[in-house]
VMD Tcl script that builds the backbone (N, CA, C; Angstrom):
set m [mol new atoms 357]
animate dup $m
set s [atomselect $m all]
$s set {name element resname resid chain x y z} {
  {N N UNK 1 A 4.501 -131.215 24.415}
  {CA C UNK 1 A 4.211 -131.417 23.434}
  {C C UNK 1 A 2.540 -131.054 22.641}
  {N N UNK 2 A 2.571 -130.791 22.073}
  {CA C UNK 2 A 1.402 -129.612 21.419}
  {C C UNK 2 A 0.491 -130.926 20.682}
  {N N UNK 3 A -0.853 -131.101 20.873}
  {CA C UNK 3 A -1.661 -131.603 20.234}
  {C C UNK 3 A -1.650 -130.596 19.073}
  {N N UNK 4 A -2.035 -131.716 17.584}
  {CA C UNK 4 A -2.264 -131.767 16.556}
  {C C UNK 4 A -3.673 -130.570 16.528}
  {N N UNK 5 A -3.361 -129.340 15.591}
  {CA C UNK 5 A -4.528 -128.689 15.669}
  {C C UNK 5 A -4.821 -128.887 14.027}
  {N N UNK 6 A -6.000 -128.375 13.944}
  {CA C UNK 6 A -7.270 -128.549 13.043}
  {C C UNK 6 A -6.925 -127.604 11.384}
  {N N UNK 7 A -5.630 -127.087 11.738}
  {CA C UNK 7 A -5.356 -126.562 10.511}
  {C C UNK 7 A -5.487 -125.089 10.963}
  {N N UNK 8 A -6.184 -124.373 11.464}
  {CA C UNK 8 A -6.410 -123.392 11.902}
  {C C UNK 8 A -6.114 -122.955 12.935}
  {N N UNK 9 A -5.111 -123.771 13.832}
  {CA C UNK 9 A -4.761 -122.907 15.023}
  {C C UNK 9 A -5.407 -123.916 16.307}
  {N N UNK 10 A -6.418 -123.972 16.010}
  {CA C UNK 10 A -7.654 -125.030 17.273}
  {C C UNK 10 A -6.795 -126.071 17.630}
  {N N UNK 11 A -7.191 -126.528 18.965}
  {CA C UNK 11 A -6.699 -127.894 19.386}
  {C C UNK 11 A -7.454 -128.912 18.208}
  {N N UNK 12 A -7.067 -129.914 18.043}
  {CA C UNK 12 A -7.737 -131.037 17.522}
  {C C UNK 12 A -8.794 -131.620 18.699}
  {N N UNK 13 A -10.057 -131.722 17.508}
  {CA C UNK 13 A -11.498 -131.442 18.570}
  {C C UNK 13 A -11.485 -132.633 19.026}
  {N N UNK 14 A -10.442 -133.882 18.573}
  {CA C UNK 14 A -10.703 -135.080 19.531}
  {C C UNK 14 A -10.329 -135.286 20.886}
  {N N UNK 15 A -9.418 -134.345 20.979}
  {CA C UNK 15 A -8.662 -133.727 22.584}
  {C C UNK 15 A -9.958 -133.557 23.304}
  {N N UNK 16 A -10.657 -132.588 22.664}
  {CA C UNK 16 A -11.657 -131.342 23.335}
  {C C UNK 16 A -12.799 -132.684 23.946}
  {N N UNK 17 A -13.534 -133.389 22.471}
  {CA C UNK 17 A -14.074 -134.193 23.121}
  {C C UNK 17 A -14.597 -135.526 23.560}
  {N N UNK 18 A -12.825 -135.839 24.039}
  {CA C UNK 18 A -12.323 -137.159 24.864}
  {C C UNK 18 A -12.199 -136.382 26.457}
  {N N UNK 19 A -11.964 -135.500 26.456}
  {CA C UNK 19 A -11.844 -134.310 27.860}
  {C C UNK 19 A -13.674 -134.281 28.095}
  {N N UNK 20 A -14.424 -134.411 27.484}
  {CA C UNK 20 A -15.979 -134.005 27.707}
  {C C UNK 20 A -16.409 -135.474 28.036}
  {N N UNK 21 A -15.815 -136.501 27.179}
  {CA C UNK 21 A -16.252 -137.997 27.492}
  {C C UNK 21 A -16.056 -138.338 29.287}
  {N N UNK 22 A -14.979 -137.913 29.327}
  {CA C UNK 22 A -14.156 -137.833 31.151}
  {C C UNK 22 A -14.951 -137.296 31.883}
  {N N UNK 23 A -15.664 -136.171 31.326}
  {CA C UNK 23 A -16.513 -135.572 32.439}
  {C C UNK 23 A -17.752 -136.063 32.855}
  {N N UNK 24 A -18.427 -136.847 31.813}
  {CA C UNK 24 A -19.307 -137.628 31.646}
  {C C UNK 24 A -19.313 -138.882 32.086}
  {N N UNK 25 A -18.126 -139.469 32.665}
  {CA C UNK 25 A -17.725 -140.755 33.019}
  {C C UNK 25 A -17.874 -139.681 34.970}
  {N N UNK 26 A -17.102 -138.998 34.964}
  {CA C UNK 26 A -17.328 -138.279 36.233}
  {C C UNK 26 A -18.863 -138.125 36.835}
  {N N UNK 27 A -19.368 -137.523 35.929}
  {CA C UNK 27 A -20.541 -137.289 36.385}
  {C C UNK 27 A -21.548 -138.795 36.615}
  {N N UNK 28 A -22.050 -139.480 35.822}
  {CA C UNK 28 A -22.122 -140.616 36.205}
  {C C UNK 28 A -21.813 -141.448 37.405}
  {N N UNK 29 A -20.575 -141.317 37.533}
  {CA C UNK 29 A -20.138 -141.880 38.806}
  {C C UNK 29 A -20.916 -141.219 40.189}
  {N N UNK 30 A -20.653 -139.735 39.945}
  {CA C UNK 30 A -21.492 -139.220 40.863}
  {C C UNK 30 A -22.646 -139.586 41.426}
  {N N UNK 31 A -22.966 -139.654 40.247}
  {CA C UNK 31 A -25.063 -139.649 40.255}
  {C C UNK 31 A -25.227 -141.363 40.878}
  {N N UNK 32 A -24.586 -142.079 40.989}
  {CA C UNK 32 A -24.494 -143.758 40.991}
  {C C UNK 32 A -23.664 -143.248 42.568}
  {N N UNK 33 A -23.546 -143.129 42.915}
  {CA C UNK 33 A -23.279 -142.961 44.466}
  {C C UNK 33 A -24.379 -142.607 45.247}
  {N N UNK 34 A -24.655 -141.180 44.753}
  {CA C UNK 34 A -25.947 -140.513 45.233}
  {C C UNK 34 A -27.018 -141.840 44.998}
  {N N UNK 35 A -27.279 -142.185 43.987}
  {CA C UNK 35 A -27.772 -143.628 44.042}
  {C C UNK 35 A -27.679 -144.662 45.030}
  {N N UNK 36 A -26.823 -145.045 45.166}
  {CA C UNK 36 A -26.437 -145.958 46.404}
  {C C UNK 36 A -26.827 -145.086 47.570}
  {N N UNK 37 A -26.486 -144.429 47.644}
  {CA C UNK 37 A -27.266 -143.626 49.011}
  {C C UNK 37 A -28.646 -143.900 49.177}
  {N N UNK 38 A -29.291 -143.249 48.155}
  {CA C UNK 38 A -30.894 -143.283 48.601}
  {C C UNK 38 A -30.931 -144.801 48.678}
  {N N UNK 39 A -30.061 -145.824 48.029}
  {CA C UNK 39 A -30.483 -147.259 48.240}
  {C C UNK 39 A -30.182 -148.046 49.515}
  {N N UNK 40 A -29.712 -147.369 50.071}
  {CA C UNK 40 A -29.211 -147.944 51.501}
  {C C UNK 40 A -30.119 -147.259 52.634}
  {N N UNK 41 A -30.182 -146.022 52.125}
  {CA C UNK 41 A -31.232 -145.407 53.221}
  {C C UNK 41 A -32.813 -146.243 52.636}
  {N N UNK 42 A -32.894 -146.667 51.710}
  {CA C UNK 42 A -34.228 -146.977 51.473}
  {C C UNK 42 A -34.412 -148.971 51.833}
  {N N UNK 43 A -33.470 -148.965 51.451}
  {CA C UNK 43 A -33.401 -150.579 51.370}
  {C C UNK 43 A -32.699 -151.744 52.766}
  {N N UNK 44 A -31.923 -150.891 53.541}
  {CA C UNK 44 A -31.148 -150.678 54.484}
  {C C UNK 44 A -31.353 -149.971 55.363}
  {N N UNK 45 A -33.030 -149.848 55.925}
  {CA C UNK 45 A -32.655 -148.862 57.232}
  {C C UNK 45 A -32.256 -149.011 58.653}
  {N N UNK 46 A -32.144 -150.088 58.860}
  {CA C UNK 46 A -31.204 -150.260 59.788}
  {C C UNK 46 A -29.963 -151.443 60.162}
  {N N UNK 47 A -28.953 -150.720 59.489}
  {CA C UNK 47 A -27.869 -151.444 58.579}
  {C C UNK 47 A -26.933 -151.406 60.170}
  {N N UNK 48 A -26.951 -152.794 60.849}
  {CA C UNK 48 A -25.996 -152.524 61.912}
  {C C UNK 48 A -26.013 -152.163 63.036}
  {N N UNK 49 A -26.571 -150.460 62.991}
  {CA C UNK 49 A -26.594 -149.779 64.290}
  {C C UNK 49 A -27.528 -148.694 63.728}
  {N N UNK 50 A -28.385 -147.991 64.618}
  {CA C UNK 50 A -29.172 -147.035 64.289}
  {C C UNK 50 A -28.945 -145.855 63.038}
  {N N UNK 51 A -27.790 -145.451 63.479}
  {CA C UNK 51 A -27.272 -144.551 62.765}
  {C C UNK 51 A -26.234 -145.056 61.637}
  {N N UNK 52 A -26.539 -146.923 60.949}
  {CA C UNK 52 A -25.597 -146.915 60.437}
  {C C UNK 52 A -25.971 -146.514 59.095}
  {N N UNK 53 A -27.129 -146.836 58.446}
  {CA C UNK 53 A -27.791 -146.312 57.400}
  {C C UNK 53 A -27.445 -145.320 56.548}
  {N N UNK 54 A -28.089 -144.271 57.861}
  {CA C UNK 54 A -28.032 -142.882 57.807}
  {C C UNK 54 A -26.944 -142.383 57.342}
  {N N UNK 55 A -25.703 -143.216 57.994}
  {CA C UNK 55 A -24.065 -142.049 58.458}
  {C C UNK 55 A -23.774 -142.647 56.981}
  {N N UNK 56 A -24.165 -144.229 56.322}
  {CA C UNK 56 A -23.555 -144.200 55.126}
  {C C UNK 56 A -24.009 -144.152 53.596}
  {N N UNK 57 A -25.509 -143.647 53.520}
  {CA C UNK 57 A -26.107 -142.844 52.742}
  {C C UNK 57 A -25.590 -141.285 52.715}
  {N N UNK 58 A -25.508 -140.801 53.941}
  {CA C UNK 58 A -24.874 -139.378 53.775}
  {C C UNK 58 A -23.790 -138.847 53.284}
  {N N UNK 59 A -22.529 -139.997 53.690}
  {CA C UNK 59 A -21.221 -140.122 53.153}
  {C C UNK 59 A -21.183 -140.569 51.782}
  {N N UNK 60 A -22.533 -141.369 51.054}
  {CA C UNK 60 A -22.487 -141.609 49.812}
  {C C UNK 60 A -22.982 -140.062 49.027}
  {N N UNK 61 A -23.663 -139.920 49.622}
  {CA C UNK 61 A -24.188 -138.477 48.727}
  {C C UNK 61 A -23.375 -137.529 48.537}
  {N N UNK 62 A -22.650 -137.077 49.517}
  {CA C UNK 62 A -21.501 -136.228 50.022}
  {C C UNK 62 A -20.342 -136.851 48.953}
  {N N UNK 63 A -19.847 -137.785 49.266}
  {CA C UNK 63 A -18.667 -138.517 47.972}
  {C C UNK 63 A -19.600 -138.012 46.411}
  {N N UNK 64 A -20.608 -138.490 46.523}
  {CA C UNK 64 A -21.336 -138.437 44.914}
  {C C UNK 64 A -20.958 -136.893 44.668}
  {N N UNK 65 A -21.691 -136.042 45.297}
  {CA C UNK 65 A -21.526 -134.546 44.818}
  {C C UNK 65 A -19.853 -134.061 44.958}
  {N N UNK 66 A -19.025 -134.243 45.556}
  {CA C UNK 66 A -17.576 -134.201 45.313}
  {C C UNK 66 A -16.972 -135.143 44.496}
  {N N UNK 67 A -17.217 -136.104 43.978}
  {CA C UNK 67 A -16.998 -136.403 42.279}
  {C C UNK 67 A -17.523 -135.705 41.458}
  {N N UNK 68 A -18.798 -135.151 41.559}
  {CA C UNK 68 A -19.295 -134.223 39.987}
  {C C UNK 68 A -18.488 -132.961 39.975}
  {N N UNK 69 A -18.318 -132.703 41.738}
  {CA C UNK 69 A -17.371 -131.356 41.301}
  {C C UNK 69 A -16.021 -131.092 41.041}
  {N N UNK 70 A -15.594 -132.763 41.703}
  {CA C UNK 70 A -13.931 -132.824 40.952}
  {C C UNK 70 A -13.958 -133.180 39.304}
  {N N UNK 71 A -15.069 -133.873 38.574}
  {CA C UNK 71 A -15.130 -133.980 37.399}
  {C C UNK 71 A -15.082 -132.695 36.734}
  {N N UNK 72 A -15.899 -131.902 37.313}
  {CA C UNK 72 A -15.894 -130.550 36.570}
  {C C UNK 72 A -14.946 -130.025 36.967}
  {N N UNK 73 A -14.294 -129.726 37.674}
  {CA C UNK 73 A -13.270 -129.006 37.659}
  {C C UNK 73 A -11.686 -129.863 37.155}
  {N N UNK 74 A -11.516 -131.056 37.021}
  {CA C UNK 74 A -10.776 -131.427 36.275}
  {C C UNK 74 A -10.904 -131.552 35.150}
  {N N UNK 75 A -12.447 -131.404 34.396}
  {CA C UNK 75 A -12.475 -130.471 32.652}
  {C C UNK 75 A -11.940 -129.736 32.724}
  {N N UNK 76 A -12.510 -128.687 33.476}
  {CA C UNK 76 A -11.830 -127.222 33.029}
  {C C UNK 76 A -10.702 -126.837 33.182}
  {N N UNK 77 A -9.613 -127.633 33.983}
  {CA C UNK 77 A -8.123 -127.764 33.763}
  {C C UNK 77 A -7.888 -127.959 32.922}
  {N N UNK 78 A -8.253 -129.288 32.228}
  {CA C UNK 78 A -7.394 -130.143 31.145}
  {C C UNK 78 A -7.942 -129.633 29.931}
  {N N UNK 79 A -8.946 -128.569 29.948}
  {CA C UNK 79 A -9.725 -127.967 28.881}
  {C C UNK 79 A -8.483 -127.053 28.457}
  {N N UNK 80 A -8.511 -126.031 29.514}
  {CA C UNK 80 A -7.380 -125.300 29.508}
  {C C UNK 80 A -6.089 -125.617 28.825}
  {N N UNK 81 A -5.090 -126.753 29.782}
  {CA C UNK 81 A -3.787 -127.301 29.293}
  {C C UNK 81 A -4.232 -127.508 27.582}
  {N N UNK 82 A -5.156 -128.197 27.308}
  {CA C UNK 82 A -5.550 -128.624 25.877}
  {C C UNK 82 A -5.751 -127.144 24.926}
  {N N UNK 83 A -6.000 -126.198 25.215}
  {CA C UNK 83 A -5.925 -124.961 24.466}
  {C C UNK 83 A -4.881 -124.340 24.315}
  {N N UNK 84 A -4.108 -124.192 25.501}
  {CA C UNK 84 A -2.304 -123.897 25.695}
  {C C UNK 84 A -1.628 -124.880 24.825}
  {N N UNK 85 A -1.721 -126.236 24.855}
  {CA C UNK 85 A -0.982 -127.017 24.033}
  {C C UNK 85 A -0.045 -127.896 25.288}
  {N N UNK 86 A -0.728 -127.767 26.041}
  {CA C UNK 86 A 0.392 -127.508 27.591}
  {C C UNK 86 A -0.040 -129.018 27.828}
  {N N UNK 87 A 0.956 -129.392 28.857}
  {CA C UNK 87 A 0.492 -131.263 29.412}
  {C C UNK 87 A -0.216 -131.203 30.631}
  {N N UNK 88 A -1.251 -132.091 30.664}
  {CA C UNK 88 A -2.084 -132.279 31.412}
  {C C UNK 88 A -1.616 -132.404 32.514}
  {N N UNK 89 A -2.103 -131.630 34.140}
  {CA C UNK 89 A -1.591 -131.572 34.877}
  {C C UNK 89 A -2.019 -132.922 35.903}
  {N N UNK 90 A -1.447 -133.316 36.522}
  {CA C UNK 90 A -1.784 -134.439 37.959}
  {C C UNK 90 A -3.069 -134.328 38.604}
  {N N UNK 91 A -3.650 -135.389 39.116}
  {CA C UNK 91 A -4.912 -135.146 39.302}
  {C C UNK 91 A -4.780 -135.755 40.858}
  {N N UNK 92 A -4.874 -134.814 41.626}
  {CA C UNK 92 A -5.011 -135.067 43.425}
  {C C UNK 92 A -6.783 -135.631 43.917}
  {N N UNK 93 A -8.104 -135.530 42.978}
  {CA C UNK 93 A -8.956 -135.459 43.172}
  {C C UNK 93 A -9.495 -137.404 43.112}
  {N N UNK 94 A -8.509 -138.455 42.029}
  {CA C UNK 94 A -8.828 -139.912 42.213}
  {C C UNK 94 A -8.753 -140.637 43.632}
  {N N UNK 95 A -7.225 -139.866 43.963}
  {CA C UNK 95 A -7.017 -140.458 44.797}
  {C C UNK 95 A -7.806 -140.280 46.069}
  {N N UNK 96 A -8.142 -139.411 46.373}
  {CA C UNK 96 A -9.167 -138.890 47.683}
  {C C UNK 96 A -10.435 -139.388 47.276}
  {N N UNK 97 A -11.218 -139.142 46.105}
  {CA C UNK 97 A -12.135 -140.120 46.058}
  {C C UNK 97 A -12.125 -141.635 46.451}
  {N N UNK 98 A -11.224 -142.263 45.674}
  {CA C UNK 98 A -10.658 -143.742 46.063}
  {C C UNK 98 A -10.877 -143.927 47.484}
  {N N UNK 99 A -9.882 -143.150 48.422}
  {CA C UNK 99 A -9.999 -143.256 49.787}
  {C C UNK 99 A -11.275 -142.716 50.346}
  {N N UNK 100 A -12.129 -141.830 50.081}
  {CA C UNK 100 A -13.295 -141.990 50.371}
  {C C UNK 100 A -14.656 -143.182 50.250}
  {N N UNK 101 A -14.637 -143.840 49.236}
  {CA C UNK 101 A -15.125 -144.715 48.912}
  {C C UNK 101 A -14.390 -145.847 49.713}
  {N N UNK 102 A -13.533 -146.158 49.808}
  {CA C UNK 102 A -13.013 -147.463 50.609}
  {C C UNK 102 A -13.205 -147.257 52.212}
  {N N UNK 103 A -13.222 -145.854 52.552}
  {CA C UNK 103 A -13.518 -145.906 53.786}
  {C C UNK 103 A -14.884 -146.042 53.960}
  {N N UNK 104 A -15.811 -145.720 52.921}
  {CA C UNK 104 A -17.451 -145.889 53.341}
  {C C UNK 104 A -17.519 -147.685 53.068}
  {N N UNK 105 A -16.752 -148.398 52.183}
  {CA C UNK 105 A -16.763 -149.985 52.170}
  {C C UNK 105 A -16.118 -150.328 53.191}
  {N N UNK 106 A -15.585 -149.821 54.059}
  {CA C UNK 106 A -14.872 -150.326 55.459}
  {C C UNK 106 A -16.341 -150.476 56.364}
  {N N UNK 107 A -16.633 -148.776 56.560}
  {CA C UNK 107 A -17.918 -148.777 57.547}
  {C C UNK 107 A -18.818 -149.821 57.489}
  {N N UNK 108 A -19.143 -150.060 56.169}
  {CA C UNK 108 A -20.398 -150.946 55.406}
  {C C UNK 108 A -20.063 -152.463 56.085}
  {N N UNK 109 A -18.781 -152.847 55.651}
  {CA C UNK 109 A -18.386 -153.877 55.975}
  {C C UNK 109 A -18.146 -154.376 57.409}
  {N N UNK 110 A -18.219 -153.525 58.493}
  {CA C UNK 110 A -18.217 -153.024 60.085}
  {C C UNK 110 A -19.786 -153.431 60.010}
  {N N UNK 111 A -20.376 -152.466 59.527}
  {CA C UNK 111 A -22.274 -152.482 60.033}
  {C C UNK 111 A -22.593 -153.701 59.364}
  {N N UNK 112 A -22.075 -154.603 58.281}
  {CA C UNK 112 A -23.008 -155.480 57.796}
  {C C UNK 112 A -22.455 -156.628 58.758}
  {N N UNK 113 A -21.104 -156.651 59.442}
  {CA C UNK 113 A -20.673 -157.383 60.509}
  {C C UNK 113 A -21.235 -157.541 61.806}
  {N N UNK 114 A -21.698 -156.295 62.098}
  {CA C UNK 114 A -22.672 -156.274 63.045}
  {C C UNK 114 A -23.649 -157.057 62.688}
  {N N UNK 115 A -24.575 -156.303 62.147}
  {CA C UNK 115 A -25.973 -157.027 61.853}
  {C C UNK 115 A -25.957 -158.408 61.684}
  {N N UNK 116 A -25.145 -159.208 60.619}
  {CA C UNK 116 A -25.186 -160.673 60.902}
  {C C UNK 116 A -24.969 -160.734 62.245}
  {N N UNK 117 A -23.929 -160.798 63.042}
  {CA C UNK 117 A -23.447 -161.193 64.568}
  {C C UNK 117 A -24.618 -161.298 65.165}
  {N N UNK 118 A -25.187 -159.740 65.180}
  {CA C UNK 118 A -26.618 -159.772 65.942}
  {C C UNK 118 A -27.482 -160.083 65.947}
  {N N UNK 119 A -27.669 -161.139 64.741}
  {CA C UNK 119 A -28.886 -162.322 65.025}
  {C C UNK 119 A -28.763 -163.423 65.477}
}
mol reanalyze $m
mol bondsrecalc $m
mol representation Tube
mol addrep $m
């Protein structure tokens, strides 16, 4: 199925604008993850173990970077598909980012447990 064109052979601009808004959402998510990493290292410097907050902060910053790069890649691939009038490709990035964030949440939960039980 081809997206409707504007009468001049170009894809409907709404598809491109929606794709751009999706990229911006990916970028906001990446920035939020980086900000979370900064907050952890700033406000929880000894989270459960000496290395705890540094590891969590580093992981969040890396996941934030990965999210921003994955969002750009997804935008580019989707834009090509929109221009070609083809289907949007499946994304492997979302499950990977979700798994990485879930892993960080598990580590934080363990570290908070150690912190609470150590009091």
